[in-house]
N, C-alpha and C positions, 0 to 999 in steps of 0.2 A: 205216850211212853210205849216202848216196844215190849215184845215178849221177853220174859225172863227165861233164861236157858240154864238148866242145871246139868252141866255135862258130867258124864261118867258116874251117875248116881247108882244105877242098878245093873249096868252091863259091863262085864269084864273086858279088858283089852283084847283078850283072845277071841271072845265072842264078837266084839265089835269088828275086828279085822276078819275073823272067820266068816261072818255073814257076808261080807263083801266078796271074799274068796269063793264061797260056795256058789255064788251067782255066776262065776266066770266059766267060760267054755274050757274044755279039757286042755287045749294047748296053752292057754294062759295059766291055768293051775300048774301045769307041768313046768312051765318056765319059772314060776315062783318057787317050786320045789327045787329046781336046779340052783336058783339063787341061794336058797337056804342051805344047800349042800356045799356050795363053793366058798371056802374060807378065804380065797384070794380076792373076793369082791367086798369092798368096804360098804357098810350100811350107815356109817356115821359121816356127816359132813357132805359137802358138795351140793349141787343143785341140778335139776333136770334141764334148766335153760342153757347151761354151758357144757352139757355132756360130762360133767364132773362125776367122779366116783362117789359112792356113798348115797346115791339116789336109787330108790327101788326101781324106778322106771329105767334108769341107765343100766342097772344090773340085768334087768330082763332083756334089754336090747343086747347087752354083752354076751348073754348066754345063747342068744339066737342068731347072732351074726358074727362075721369076721371083725374082730375089734379094730383091725387096721384099716378097714374100708371106710373111706370118708363119705359122708352123706351130707347132702344139702338140707335135708329135712330136720325139723326139731325131733326130739326123742318121742314126744307124744304121738306125732304123726307116724314115726317109724314103727312104734308098737302097734298102732292100728293097722298099718300095712303088713306087718309081720304076722299078725293074728287077725285075719279078716272076720273071724267069727265074733270078735270082741266089739261090743258097741261102745261108742264114746261115753255113753251114760255109765255103763258098768266100769269103764276105765276110770272115769272121774270119781265114781263111788269108791273104787279101790284106793286111789290116791288120797282122798279125804280120810277114809277109814284108817289107812296106814299112818297118816300124820296124827290123827286123834288117838289111835291106839298106842303109838310110840310115846306120845306126850303123857297119856294116862298111865302107861306102864312105867314111865320114868327111866327107861333104858338109855344109857349114855355111851355104851361101848358096842362095838360090833357084835361081840358075843351075846350081850343082852338083847339087842335088836334081832339077831339071828334066832335066838331062843323064842322071842315073841312071834316071829314069822313061822317057825316050826310049830309052835303051839296053836297058832291060828289055822295052819294047814290041817293039823290033826282035828281041830274043832270042826272045820269045814267038812272033812271026810266023815266024821261021826254024825254030823247033823245036817247033811245036805238035803235030806228028804223034808226037813222041817222049814227050809228056807225057800220062799217063793222064787221060781225061776223066771227070767225075763220072757216076755211073750215073743213069739216069732220063731 
């Protein structure tokens, strides 16, 4: 029998996402702040695999590139190319934390998810000294 996992028992959604954000390099955090400020970027629906709106990763790419430019790469590779300081581990940690925090928070609208992102960014700014930074 596998381990029992008790998700979301003691960590708030803001802290869960904020911890992942606090580990990110400056350009990545800045891109997330731009996503939080842009009301024209949907945070609900869509997937990263088809470049659809509503995906946090798609929105990061949209804030950093010309939206009309066609790319042959998937969004995850485009983000890593756009932000070379970002490790794939921290990128994956962010994606998982976003999904878990959004589920935990129960947000179903763009406004609710944008609020979660803003609260997580504020948490990361206030607590970045307490979060271990990646080696390197």
